[in-house]
C-alpha positions, 0 to 999 in steps of 0.5 A, a space after each residue: 522461506 526468507 526472512 527478509 525480501 531484499 531491496 530491488 535493483 533499479 531494473 526491478 520497477 519503473 521510474 514511476 515507482 521508484 518514490 515509494 520503494 525508495 522510502 523502504 531504502 535500509 529497512 526490514 520489509 518484513 517488520 515494515 510492513 508489521 510495525 505500519 499496522 500499529 501506526 494506521 491504528 495509532 494515527 487515525 485511530 483517536 480521530 473521530 467520524 467528523 474529523 475523518 471527513 476532514 479534507 483540506 482543499 475542495 478538490 482533495 480526498 478526505 482522511 476515509 478516502 484517503 483510506 480508503 484508497 490505500 485499502 484498495 492499493 494495497 489489494 493491487 499491489 498484493 494481487 500483483 505481487 501474488 500472481 507474479 510469484 506464481 509465474 503468471 506471464 500474462 500483463 496486469 492491468 493498471 489501475 485510476 486511483 481516482 475512478 477507485 476512489 469515485 467509484 465507492 463512497 468512503 466516507 458512508 464507512 465508519 472510520 474503524 470499517 476502514 481500519 479494521 479493512 487495513 489491518 486485516 488485509 495486512 495481516 493477510 499480505 503478511 503470512 503469504 510474503 513471510 512464505 515467499 521464496 527468495 527465488 519467487 521474490 525475483 521473478 518479474 511480470 508486468 503490470 500496468 505496462 512496464 516490468 516489476 519485480 515480487 520484491 518490488 511490489 512488496 517494498 511498495 506496499 510499505 512506501 505508499 501506506 508510508 507516503 499517504 502516512 506523512 500526508 496524513 500528518 503533516 498535511 491533514 492532521 495539523 489543520 484539524 
């Protein structure tokens, strides 16, 4: 079992995903994925239910919707990594993030439920990620009509959370 998942090469992912992956450059990806559990809890845990309903503009997601989106995407990116690491040859579908957020009322969840959901999903994913072999991490499949490697998907998990944490910390929380 590898202690780290190496940084992917640009041939292992589409340019659409490059921004998420770049946010993990130079990081120990396992440590980063683990650290993000505390970052989500520390950033969002102190908020009240009313604060968690804040949206910076009428058309923007609420804080709860952002966290619900993070949870959905965590599941989807890891499912893709799981499938490809196991040798799946079928193309995996894309998803419309706005449709997923509109498809459920994340604002009806308690903030603590959404945080706990993230923690549990990430902890489960980490157990599996730590058992992905170096060989399996290099496997490439198709998701959202683009070639992608397992290790690129793992880096995307962390990069996606980093992207949204930055938005929460720089746009949402200062406006509360």
